[in-house]
C-alpha positions in Angstrom: 8.6 -5.1 -7.1 7.8 -7.7 -9.8 5.1 -6.2 -12.0 4.1 -9.7 -13.3 3.2 -10.9 -9.8 1.3 -7.7 -9.0 -2.1 -7.7 -10.5 -3.0 -4.3 -9.2 -5.9 -3.2 -7.1 -8.4 -2.6 -10.0 -7.9 -6.1 -11.5 -8.3 -7.8 -8.1 -11.5 -5.8 -7.5 -12.9 -7.0 -10.8 -12.3 -10.6 -9.9 -14.3 -10.4 -6.6 -18.1 -11.0 -6.4 -20.1 -7.7 -6.5 -21.2 -8.1 -2.8 -17.6 -8.3 -1.6 -16.2 -5.6 -3.8 -17.3 -2.7 -1.6 -16.0 -4.3 1.6 -12.6 -5.2 0.1 -12.2 -1.8 -1.5 -12.9 -0.1 1.8 -10.3 -2.2 3.7 -7.7 -1.8 1.0 -8.3 2.0 0.8 -8.0 2.2 4.6 -4.4 0.7 4.4 -3.5 3.2 1.7 -5.0 6.1 3.6 -3.1 5.2 6.8 0.2 4.9 4.9 -0.3 8.2 3.0 -1.5 10.0 6.2 1.4 8.7 8.2 3.9 9.8 5.5 2.4 13.2 5.3 2.2 13.6 9.1 5.9 12.9 9.2 6.4 15.6 6.6 8.0 13.1 4.2 7.8 13.3 0.4 7.4 10.1 -1.6 11.0 10.5 -2.7 12.3 10.7 0.9 10.2 7.7 2.0 11.4 5.7 -1.0 15.0 6.3 -0.1 14.4 5.3 3.6 12.5 2.2 2.6 14.6 1.2 -0.4 11.5 1.2 -2.7 11.2 3.3 -5.8 9.2 6.6 -5.6 7.1 5.4 -8.5 6.1 2.3 -6.6 5.1 4.3 -3.6 3.0 6.6 -5.9 1.3 3.5 -7.4 0.7 2.0 -4.0 -0.9 5.3 -2.7 -3.1 5.6 -5.7 -4.3 2.0 -5.5 -2.7 1.0 -8.8 -0.2 -1.4 -7.1 -1.0 -4.6 -5.2 1.0 -4.3 -2.0 3.0 -7.3 -0.7 3.4 -7.8 3.0 7.2 -7.4 2.7 6.7 -4.0 1.1 4.3 -2.9 3.8 6.9 -4.0 6.4 9.6 -2.0 4.7 7.4 1.1 4.6 6.4 0.7 8.2 10.0 0.2 9.4 11.1 3.3 7.4 8.4 5.3 9.1 9.3 3.8 12.5 5.9 2.2 12.8 4.8 -1.3 13.6 2.9 -3.4 11.0 0.1 -5.3 12.6 -2.0 -7.8 10.5 -5.2 -9.0 12.1 -7.2 -11.9 10.7 -10.8 -12.0 11.9 
């Protein structure tokens, strides 16, 4: 993943108005929680998932900790590796 393109979760949160920060943080955290919970439920380590998805283990660790801004392509690769369907809903 290109580190220059990825601003990281903390930097993005700092750019959002204070009223929206809590809402955005909650939604972003939910995505991370679902990914981590699914990986653990499948009894996969970050290393095993990284091999299956073709993503470095350190990238998965940064994603799960909220330090990495996740691109849709990366989410798709992770979902496919875990045999899950990625669904994005705009409301």
